[in-house]
C-alpha positions in Angstrom: 97.8 146.1 117.1 96.5 145.8 113.4 94.5 142.7 114.3 93.0 144.1 117.4 91.7 147.0 115.8 90.2 145.0 112.8 88.4 142.7 115.3 86.9 145.7 117.1 85.9 147.3 113.5 84.1 144.1 112.5 82.3 143.7 116.1 81.2 147.5 116.0 79.7 147.1 112.4 77.9 144.0 113.7 76.5 145.7 116.4 75.4 148.8 114.3 73.6 146.6 112.0 71.8 144.9 114.9 70.5 148.0 116.4 69.6 149.5 113.1 67.5 146.0 112.4 65.8 146.3 115.5 65.1 150.2 115.4 63.7 149.5 112.0 61.4 146.6 113.3 60.3 149.1 116.2 59.7 151.9 113.9 57.4 149.5 111.5 55.0 148.6 114.4 54.7 152.1 115.7 54.1 153.4 112.1 51.3 150.6 111.8 53.2 148.7 109.1 52.0 145.2 110.4 50.0 144.5 107.5 53.3 145.0 105.4 55.3 142.6 107.6 52.5 140.2 107.1 52.3 140.4 103.3 56.4 139.9 103.3 55.6 136.8 105.5 53.4 135.4 102.8 56.0 136.0 100.1 58.8 134.3 102.1 56.2 131.6 102.3 55.9 131.3 98.8 59.6 131.7 98.0 60.0 128.4 100.0 58.0 126.3 97.5 60.0 128.2 94.5 63.2 127.2 96.2 62.0 123.8 96.7 61.1 123.4 93.2 64.3 125.0 91.9 66.4 123.3 93.9 65.4 119.7 92.7 65.7 121.1 89.2 69.0 122.1 89.8 70.0 118.6 91.2 68.5 116.9 87.9 70.3 119.3 85.5 73.5 118.7 87.5 73.1 114.9 87.2 72.2 115.1 83.5 75.4 117.4 82.9 78.1 116.0 85.2 77.1 112.2 85.8 79.0 111.1 82.9 82.2 112.7 84.4 81.9 110.5 87.6 83.1 107.3 88.4 79.4 105.9 88.6 79.1 106.2 84.8 81.1 103.3 84.2 81.1 99.8 86.1 83.9 99.0 88.4 87.1 97.5 87.1 87.2 94.7 89.9 85.1 91.9 91.1 85.4 93.7 94.5 84.7 97.1 93.2 80.8 95.5 92.1 80.2 94.9 95.5 81.2 98.6 96.4 79.1 99.7 93.9 76.0 97.8 95.1 76.8 99.0 98.7 77.0 102.4 97.5 73.7 102.5 95.4 71.7 101.0 98.5 73.1 103.8 100.8 72.4 106.4 98.2 68.8 105.1 97.5 68.2 105.1 101.5 69.7 108.4 102.1 68.4 110.1 98.8 64.6 108.9 99.8 64.9 110.5 103.2 66.8 113.6 102.1 63.7 114.0 99.3 61.2 113.3 101.8 62.5 115.6 104.5 63.3 118.5 102.3 59.9 118.4 100.9 58.1 118.3 104.6 60.6 121.2 105.6 59.8 123.5 102.8 56.1 122.7 102.7 55.8 123.1 106.6 57.3 126.7 105.9 54.8 127.6 103.6 51.6 125.7 105.0 52.3 126.8 108.6 53.2 130.8 108.1 51.8 133.2 110.3 48.0 133.2 110.3 45.8 135.1 112.8 42.8 132.5 112.2 45.0 129.3 113.3 45.6 128.6 116.7 48.9 127.4 117.7 49.1 123.6 119.1 52.0 122.9 121.6 53.0 119.6 122.8 56.2 118.9 124.9 57.0 115.3 124.8 55.7 112.3 122.6 57.5 108.9 123.7 55.7 107.1 120.6 57.1 109.7 118.1 60.8 109.7 119.6 60.6 105.9 119.4 60.0 106.2 115.9 62.6 108.7 114.7 65.1 107.1 116.9 64.7 103.2 116.2 64.3 103.6 112.6 67.2 105.6 111.6 69.3 103.5 114.3 68.0 100.0 112.7 68.8 101.6 109.2 72.4 102.7 110.1 73.3 99.5 111.8 72.2 97.4 108.5 74.3 99.4 106.3 77.4 99.4 108.8 77.2 95.6 108.9 76.7 95.7 105.1 80.0 97.8 105.0 82.0 95.8 107.6 81.2 92.7 105.5 82.5 93.8 102.3 85.6 95.6 104.3 86.4 92.2 105.7 86.0 90.5 102.5 88.6 93.0 100.6 91.0 93.0 103.4 90.9 89.3 104.5 92.9 86.4 102.9 93.1 86.7 99.2 93.0 83.3 97.4 95.8 80.8 97.1 96.4 81.6 93.6 96.5 85.3 93.8 99.7 87.0 92.5 101.6 89.0 95.3 102.6 92.6 94.8 104.2 94.5 97.5 103.8 98.5 96.9 105.8 101.2 98.8 105.0 104.7 98.9 107.4 107.3 99.0 107.5 110.7 98.5 106.3 111.5 95.8 106.1 108.1 93.9 105.3 104.4 94.0 107.6 101.4 94.2 106.6 97.7 93.1 108.2 94.6 94.5 107.5 91.3 92.7 108.8 87.9 94.1 111.1 86.0 91.9 110.6 82.4 90.7 110.8 81.3 94.4 107.7 83.2 94.9 108.9 84.7 98.2 109.7 88.3 99.3 113.2 88.4 100.6 113.7 90.5 103.8 114.5 94.2 104.0 115.5 96.7 106.3 115.2 100.5 106.2 118.8 101.3 107.0 119.5 99.2 103.6 117.7 101.8 101.6 119.8 103.3 98.9 118.0 105.7 96.2 120.0 104.4 93.4 120.2 100.6 93.7 117.9 99.5 96.7 114.9 101.6 97.3 113.1 99.5 99.7 116.0 98.4 101.8 116.3 94.8 100.8 118.8 92.6 102.4 120.7 91.0 99.8 122.2 88.2 102.2 119.1 86.7 102.2 118.9 84.4 99.5 115.0 84.7 98.8 115.6 88.4 98.1 118.1 87.9 95.0 115.4 87.3 92.7 113.1 89.9 93.6 112.2 92.4 90.9 111.5 96.1 91.4 109.8 98.6 89.4 108.7 102.2 89.7 105.6 103.9 88.9 104.0 101.4 86.7 102.5 98.3 88.0 101.5 95.1 85.9 98.7 92.6 86.7 96.8 90.0 85.0 93.2 90.3 84.0 91.0 87.7 86.1 93.5 86.9 88.5 93.4 87.9 92.1 96.0 90.5 93.3 97.0 90.7 96.7 98.7 94.1 97.6 100.9 94.2 100.8 101.5 98.0 101.3 103.7 99.9 103.1 105.5 103.5 103.1 109.2 104.3 103.7 108.4 108.0 104.7 105.2 109.4 105.8 101.7 108.1 105.6 100.5 107.6 102.0 97.2 106.1 100.7 96.6 103.7 98.0 93.8 104.7 95.9 92.5 102.6 93.0 89.6 104.7 91.9 88.5 102.6 89.1 88.7 99.6 91.2 86.8 101.4 93.9 89.4 100.3 96.6 91.7 102.4 99.0 93.9 101.7 101.6 96.6 103.5 103.8 100.4 103.1 103.3 102.0 103.5 106.9 105.5 103.4 107.6 106.4 100.0 109.7 102.9 98.7 109.7 102.1 96.6 106.6 98.6 96.7 105.4 96.8 94.6 102.9 94.0 94.2 100.4 93.2 92.4 97.4 91.1 92.6 94.0 90.5 90.6 91.1 90.8 92.9 87.8 87.7 92.4 85.0 89.0 94.3 82.4 92.5 94.8 80.4 93.6 98.4 80.1 92.8 98.1 76.5 89.1 96.9 77.0 88.7 99.9 79.4 89.8 102.1 76.7 87.0 100.9 74.4 84.6 100.9 77.2 85.4 104.6 78.0 86.2 105.8 74.6 89.1 107.1 75.7 92.3 105.9 73.8 94.5 107.5 76.3 92.8 105.8 79.4 94.9 104.5 82.0 94.3 102.7 85.4 95.5 105.3 88.1 97.0 104.5 91.4 96.9 107.7 93.4 97.9 109.0 96.7 94.6 110.0 98.7 96.2 111.3 101.9 98.2 114.6 101.9 101.7 113.8 102.1 103.6 116.9 101.4 104.4 119.6 98.7 104.5 117.4 95.9 101.1 115.1 97.0 99.7 116.3 93.8 102.1 114.6 91.3 102.2 111.2 93.1 100.5 109.3 90.5 101.3 105.8 89.3 100.0 103.4 86.6 98.3 100.1 86.6 98.9 97.9 83.4 95.9 95.3 83.3 97.2 92.6 80.9 96.3 89.2 79.5 98.6 86.4 81.1 100.6 86.2 77.8 101.4 89.6 77.9 102.3 89.6 81.6 104.6 86.7 81.0 106.2 88.4 78.2 106.8 91.7 80.4 108.1 89.4 83.2 110.7 87.5 81.3 111.9 90.8 80.1 112.8 92.2 83.9 116.0 91.8 85.8 116.1 90.9 89.6 117.1 94.0 91.4 120.0 92.1 93.1 122.1 92.4 89.6 121.3 96.1 89.3 122.8 96.5 92.8 126.0 94.0 92.0 126.1 94.1 88.2 129.6 92.2 88.3 127.5 89.0 89.5 124.6 89.4 86.8 124.9 86.2 84.6 124.3 88.1 81.6 127.0 90.5 82.0 129.6 87.5 82.8 128.4 85.7 79.8 129.0 89.2 77.7 132.3 89.5 79.4 133.2 85.9 78.7 132.5 86.3 75.1 134.2 89.6 74.9 137.3 87.9 76.3 137.4 85.2 74.0 137.5 87.5 71.1 140.1 89.6 72.7 142.1 86.3 73.0 141.9 85.4 69.7 143.0 88.8 68.2 146.6 88.7 69.5 147.1 85.2 67.9 146.0 86.4 64.5 148.2 89.4 64.7 151.6 87.3 65.9 150.8 84.8 63.0 150.8 87.2 60.5 154.2 88.8 62.0 155.7 85.4 61.7 154.7 85.0 58.1 156.2 88.6 57.3 159.3 87.6 59.1 159.7 84.2 57.2 159.1 86.0 53.9 162.1 88.6 54.8 
């Protein structure tokens, strides 16, 4: 009931305002205030030019103040990102020129062709030549931009170089899981019914021999500067989106439908900190698709390092198979055997001491 009453009141207010404005217009004409209306018309025409100038001044000021806080203040951190930047700047220049030209024409026409009793209005209903011009030029321009974009898209999502390292990226509410193939360089099979948050977060099939050396990490992905990286992207719950802003790339993470893209990092994390002047700078992997209440917190880190540092990091990683089955971990077995030898020697020493004590008695 309250909703209907509110709608009725708002409607009534609009009707009253409309009627008052129309009545005021009629009264002004009857009172001979035509000259006042014409004067207001001139003032509005002048204000159009003022608004045009202030608008462009505002654009310039905002650019000076905030450009340094945008991604464009720093070059892309990947080879593919350079192509994205090139495409973006071309699009920005083309659309920017059109925007500036059309806005100047719009506001200038509002000023120049304001009401004038000494000027006769010219009407024309149709111009085939004009329609061809304003249809063909935008269509051709947009087609070129689309082709340019599709070329880059197929490049980003096409086949990665043969020497590319491969990382599987899995989104979940609300974090990221990264899987690396082991020494066999082959990912093991997985099945979503095998998912165990504690020991098997992506559902690896442990009976598959290729799966037993796969390495899992969460929230932080390590890649090598200058080496192509192919990402195999998926999700274990809802649709997410892998957003690599510094690398100028993004790709949906869809449950049951793997997607791929690849890129080549240009700078290590340390080098990027020096470039940005931010000692805490990190490459971020964000979720660019609303995925639930915790979407805002779904942030991962990409560490770009030199090959030596990556090899050292990888050498410290343990296959997820041994996390699921610690009793099969070679290191744990060796430690247990070493501990068993120590325990086996202890009773012998104790017995020997006992025998010596007995002999003395």
